[in-house]
C-alpha positions in Angstrom: 0.1 0.1 0.1 1.3 3.6 -0.5 2.9 5.6 2.3 0.3 7.9 4.0 0.9 10.0 6.9 -1.1 9.0 10.1 -2.5 12.4 10.6 -4.5 11.3 13.9 -1.1 10.3 15.4 0.5 13.6 14.3 -2.3 15.5 15.8 -2.0 13.6 19.1 1.8 14.5 19.5 1.1 18.0 18.5 -1.7 18.5 21.0 0.3 16.8 24.0 1.1 19.6 26.5 4.0 17.6 27.7 5.8 17.9 24.4 7.5 20.8 22.7 8.5 20.9 18.8 11.5 23.1 17.8 14.1 23.2 15.1 17.5 22.0 16.1 20.7 23.9 15.5 22.1 24.2 11.8 24.8 21.8 10.8 28.3 22.7 9.9 27.4 23.5 6.3 24.4 25.7 7.3 21.8 23.2 6.6 18.6 23.5 8.6 18.5 21.7 11.7 16.2 18.6 12.2 12.8 18.9 13.9 13.2 17.9 17.5 10.9 17.0 20.4 11.5 17.9 23.9 10.0 18.3 27.2 8.9 21.9 27.8 11.1 23.6 30.4 13.3 20.7 31.1 17.1 20.2 30.8 19.6 17.4 31.6 22.6 18.7 33.4 25.7 17.0 34.5 25.2 16.5 38.2 28.7 17.4 39.5 28.8 20.8 37.6 25.3 21.5 38.7 26.0 21.0 42.2 29.2 23.1 42.0 27.5 25.7 39.8 31.0 26.9 38.6 30.3 26.3 34.8 29.0 29.5 33.0 26.2 27.6 31.3 25.0 26.1 34.8 25.3 29.7 36.2 23.2 30.9 33.3 20.6 28.1 34.1 20.5 29.2 37.7 19.9 32.8 36.7 17.0 31.7 34.6 15.3 30.0 37.6 16.5 26.6 36.9 15.5 24.1 39.8 16.3 20.5 40.4 12.8 18.6 39.7 13.9 16.2 42.4 13.5 18.9 44.8 10.1 20.1 43.5 8.4 16.9 42.1 4.9 17.4 40.5 3.9 13.9 40.7 5.3 10.3 41.3 6.4 10.3 37.4 8.8 13.3 38.1 10.4 11.3 41.0 11.0 8.3 38.9 12.3 10.4 36.1 14.8 12.2 38.2 15.9 9.1 39.9 16.6 7.7 36.5 18.6 10.8 35.5 20.5 10.7 38.9 21.5 6.9 38.3 23.2 8.3 35.1 25.2 11.2 36.9 22.8 13.7 35.9 20.4 16.2 37.1 16.9 16.7 35.7 16.1 20.4 36.0 13.1 22.7 35.2 13.9 26.2 33.8 11.1 28.2 35.2 11.5 31.5 33.1 12.9 30.4 29.9 12.4 28.1 27.0 15.2 25.5 27.2 15.8 25.5 23.5 15.8 29.2 23.4 18.2 29.2 26.5 20.6 26.7 24.6 20.6 28.8 21.4 21.6 32.0 23.4 24.3 30.1 25.1 25.6 28.9 21.8 25.5 32.7 20.6 27.4 33.7 23.7 30.1 30.9 23.4 29.1 29.1 26.4 27.3 26.2 25.0 28.5 22.9 26.1 25.9 19.9 25.3 28.1 17.6 27.2 27.1 19.7 30.3 23.5 20.5 29.5 21.1 19.4 26.8 17.4 19.1 26.1 15.5 16.2 27.7 14.5 15.0 24.2 11.4 12.9 23.4 11.5 10.1 21.0 8.4 8.6 19.2 7.2 5.3 17.7 5.1 7.3 15.2 3.8 8.8 13.1 5.6 9.6 9.8 6.3 13.2 10.3 7.8 12.4 13.7 9.5 9.0 12.8 6.9 6.4 12.8 4.5 4.1 10.8 1.6 4.1 8.5 -1.8 3.5 10.0 -2.5 -0.4 10.3 -4.8 -1.7 8.0 -6.7 -4.9 9.1 -6.2 -7.8 6.8 -8.7 -10.3 5.5 -8.6 -14.1 6.0 -6.7 -14.5 2.7 -3.9 -12.3 3.8 -3.2 -13.9 7.1 0.4 -14.9 7.8 1.5 -17.9 10.0 3.0 -17.0 13.3 4.1 -20.0 15.1 3.6 -20.7 18.7 7.0 -22.0 18.9 10.0 -23.2 17.0 13.7 -23.7 16.7 14.6 -20.3 15.3 15.8 -18.0 18.2 15.5 -20.8 20.9 16.8 -19.9 24.2 17.6 -16.4 23.3 15.9 -13.6 25.2 14.8 -10.6 23.2 13.9 -7.5 24.7 10.9 -5.4 23.1 10.8 -1.7 24.3 7.7 -0.1 23.0 4.1 0.6 23.7 3.6 -3.0 25.5 1.4 -5.6 23.7 -2.4 -6.0 23.9 -3.5 -9.1 26.0 -4.7 -11.7 25.2 -1.9 -11.3 22.5 -3.0 -12.6 19.1 0.2 -14.6 18.9 0.6 -17.9 20.5 2.7 -18.0 23.7 1.1 -20.7 26.0 3.1 -23.6 24.0 6.5 -22.0 23.7 7.7 -21.6 27.3 7.6 -18.5 29.6 7.1 -15.0 28.0 7.9 -12.0 30.5 5.8 -9.1 29.3 4.0 -5.9 30.6 0.7 -5.6 28.8 -1.9 -3.1 28.1 -5.2 -5.2 29.4 -7.7 -3.8 27.1 -7.9 -1.6 23.8 -10.7 1.1 24.3 -11.1 3.5 21.5 -10.5 7.1 21.8 -7.6 8.3 24.2 -5.2 5.4 23.6 -5.0 6.2 19.9 -3.1 4.2 17.2 0.1 3.8 19.3 -1.5 1.0 21.6 -1.0 -1.4 18.7 2.6 -0.5 17.7 4.2 -2.7 20.1 2.1 -5.7 19.4 3.1 -5.3 15.6 6.7 -5.2 16.3 6.5 -8.1 18.8 4.5 -10.1 16.2 7.2 -9.7 13.7 9.8 -11.1 16.0 7.3 -13.9 16.9 6.9 -14.6 13.2 10.7 -14.9 12.3 12.2 -16.2 15.7 9.2 -18.1 17.3 11.6 -20.0 19.6 12.9 -16.7 21.2 11.6 -15.3 24.7 10.1 -12.1 24.2 10.6 -9.6 27.1 8.3 -6.8 26.6 8.3 -3.7 28.5 6.3 -0.6 28.0 8.1 2.6 27.7 6.2 4.7 25.0 3.1 6.4 26.2 0.0 6.7 24.4 -2.0 8.4 22.6 1.2 9.7 20.9 3.7 6.8 21.5 6.2 9.1 23.3 9.0 8.8 25.9 11.6 11.2 27.0 15.1 10.4 27.7 14.7 9.7 31.5 11.9 7.5 30.7 13.8 5.4 28.3 16.6 5.3 30.8 14.3 4.2 33.5 13.0 1.2 31.3 16.3 0.3 30.1 17.5 0.0 33.9 14.5 -2.3 34.5 15.4 -4.7 31.9 17.0 -8.0 32.9 20.7 -8.0 32.5 20.7 -11.4 30.6 19.0 -9.9 27.4 21.0 -11.0 24.2 19.1 -8.5 22.0 17.0 -5.3 22.6 14.7 -4.1 19.7 13.8 -0.4 19.7 11.3 0.6 17.1 11.4 4.3 18.0 13.6 7.2 17.0 14.2 10.9 17.5 16.5 13.7 16.4 19.0 15.6 18.7 19.2 19.2 19.0 22.6 19.3 17.2 22.5 16.4 15.0 25.1 14.4 17.1 24.9 12.1 19.9 24.6 14.5 22.6 21.3 13.1 24.1 23.1 12.6 27.4 20.5 10.5 29.2 19.7 8.4 26.3 23.3 7.6 25.4 24.5 6.8 28.8 21.5 4.6 29.5 22.3 2.7 26.2 25.9 2.4 27.1 24.8 0.6 30.3 22.7 -1.9 28.5 25.5 -2.6 25.9 28.0 -3.1 28.8 26.0 -6.3 29.8 26.7 -7.8 26.5 23.1 -6.7 24.9 23.0 -6.0 21.2 20.7 -3.1 20.3 18.7 -3.1 17.2 16.8 0.3 16.4 14.8 1.7 13.7 16.1 4.8 12.0 12.7 6.4 11.3 10.7 7.4 8.5 11.2 11.1 7.7 13.3 10.5 4.6 16.2 12.4 6.4 19.9 12.1 6.4 20.0 13.6 10.0 21.2 10.9 12.5 17.9 9.5 14.5 18.6 7.9 17.8 18.9 5.4 19.4 20.0 4.0 16.1 22.9 6.7 15.6 24.7 5.6 18.9 27.9 3.8 18.6 27.6 0.0 18.8 23.7 0.1 17.9 22.5 -1.5 14.7 20.6 1.1 12.9 17.9 -0.6 10.5 16.5 1.2 7.4 13.5 0.0 5.3 13.7 -1.0 1.8 11.5 -2.4 -0.9 11.8 -4.8 -4.0 13.2 -8.2 -4.9 16.3 -9.2 -2.7 18.4 -10.5 -5.8 18.2 -7.6 -8.1 15.9 -4.7 -7.2 16.4 -3.9 -3.6 16.1 -0.1 -3.1 15.6 2.2 -0.1 12.0 2.9 0.8 11.2 6.9 -0.1 10.0 7.2 3.6 12.9 5.8 5.3 15.8 7.7 7.0 19.2 6.8 5.7 22.9 7.8 6.0 26.3 6.3 6.6 25.6 5.5 10.0 22.7 3.0 9.0 24.0 -0.5 9.2 21.3 -3.0 7.8 18.1 -2.9 6.1 15.0 -5.2 5.7 11.8 -5.2 4.0 9.5 -2.7 6.0 6.7 -1.9 3.5 3.5 -3.8 3.7 4.6 -6.0 6.5 1.8 -8.2 8.0 1.8 -8.7 11.7 -0.2 -9.4 14.8 -2.4 -6.2 15.9 -4.9 -5.5 18.6 -7.4 -7.9 17.1 -6.3 -10.3 14.3 -3.5 -9.2 11.9 -2.9 -6.0 10.3 -0.7 -4.6 7.4 1.8 -1.7 8.2 4.7 0.1 6.8 7.5 1.6 8.4 11.3 1.2 9.7 9.5 0.2 13.0 8.9 -3.2 11.3 12.1 -3.6 9.4 14.0 -3.4 12.7 12.5 -6.6 14.3 13.1 -8.5 11.1 16.8 -7.9 11.8 16.4 -8.6 15.4 14.7 -12.0 14.6 17.5 -12.9 12.2 20.2 -12.2 15.0 18.2 -14.3 17.4 17.9 -17.1 14.8 21.5 -17.1 14.2 22.6 -16.9 17.8 20.5 -20.1 18.5 21.6 -21.9 15.4 25.3 -21.3 15.6 25.6 -20.8 19.4 27.5 -17.5 18.9 26.9 -14.2 20.9 24.6 -11.5 19.3 27.6 -9.4 18.1 29.1 -12.3 16.1 25.6 -13.1 14.7 25.3 -9.4 13.5 28.8 -9.5 12.1 27.5 -12.5 9.8 24.6 -10.3 8.7 26.9 -7.2 8.0 28.9 -9.4 5.7 26.0 -10.1 3.5 26.4 -9.7 -0.4 23.5 -7.1 -0.9 24.5 -3.6 0.1 22.0 -0.8 -0.5 23.4 2.8 -0.7 22.9 4.8 2.4 20.9 2.0 4.0 23.5 -0.7 4.8 23.3 -4.5 4.1 20.1 -6.1 3.1 18.7 -8.9 5.5 15.9 -11.4 4.8 15.1 -13.3 8.0 14.0 -16.2 5.9 17.3 -16.6 4.1 20.1 -16.5 6.8 23.8 -16.4 6.1 25.6 -19.7 6.6 
């Protein structure tokens, strides 16, 4: 089906009072900065410097009425977010009298900007197209249903994390006959306030179940509905709660940083902690047809996945909507993917559904060859079909020897 923006999802993000939308800093060549999402009034500040207050940028923050959110939490969610930041040696602060993006711009103009010291509390999204997500799912009829096994050899004894919107319950893919599945779920799927984002995690988990049915899916909800959003501290908190023995983590969400570089301090440090446990992170690059780096796909060591279309043997090409660039390592078919939905199955397009194909392929090689996930990914990276700006093509049904 042709790509169409999910306008309801766009509207949900733009109407969210906890999300601000701005334009990041221009690049070194003067090109326009990427559109960034961030928490209004919030910054993440290096904790040691915040407490010392001897950095000119921190001093400017304090003159602008910045206070540590941990000292004046508005609700329990603030407490949890501040704790997650503190665990990363960061202080989550609220700037009472300034827009944080404008403050950082002024600091740049004054020559005191240091994004290693203070940066936006960026927001990432699972959707929709304008903000990096997928098309609206279209339920499929009986003739188009795909087989999603309740178990199998591919991915056996491999634990795969799925960080997303959670999955609906009862999930429309089989779990009872394939061993334990650790998961957080959305119990019901009422219409209206939950919006399209509720089914996103179910679609992603279903792709993994389809191509690596033997894997244990460890599902955690991090993206909040209706917009399918989370900020850096919320992602950090969710990553901290994941079990340390995950082989692979699938992240079908993305966002741009204020300076088109890996200066999302909370996000970056949280990902590094997960990687230190030996977990391979696979992330969708997003769907804005942009060459700006999307995160977490753009962080070092993360396998960024683009979406392609066409025949694997001769006509594979980058999907028009997919983000792209030299940082993208692998790609898979992400258009017209059929997977599990809130009821039955649905057809959907986006890099969100290319990424779990790569995740499943890595899991299948890990179980088949008894190797670690990094070595399994290396086999995929050595594949024969490379797509310009999209990396090496992966077909989870035709794994390399």
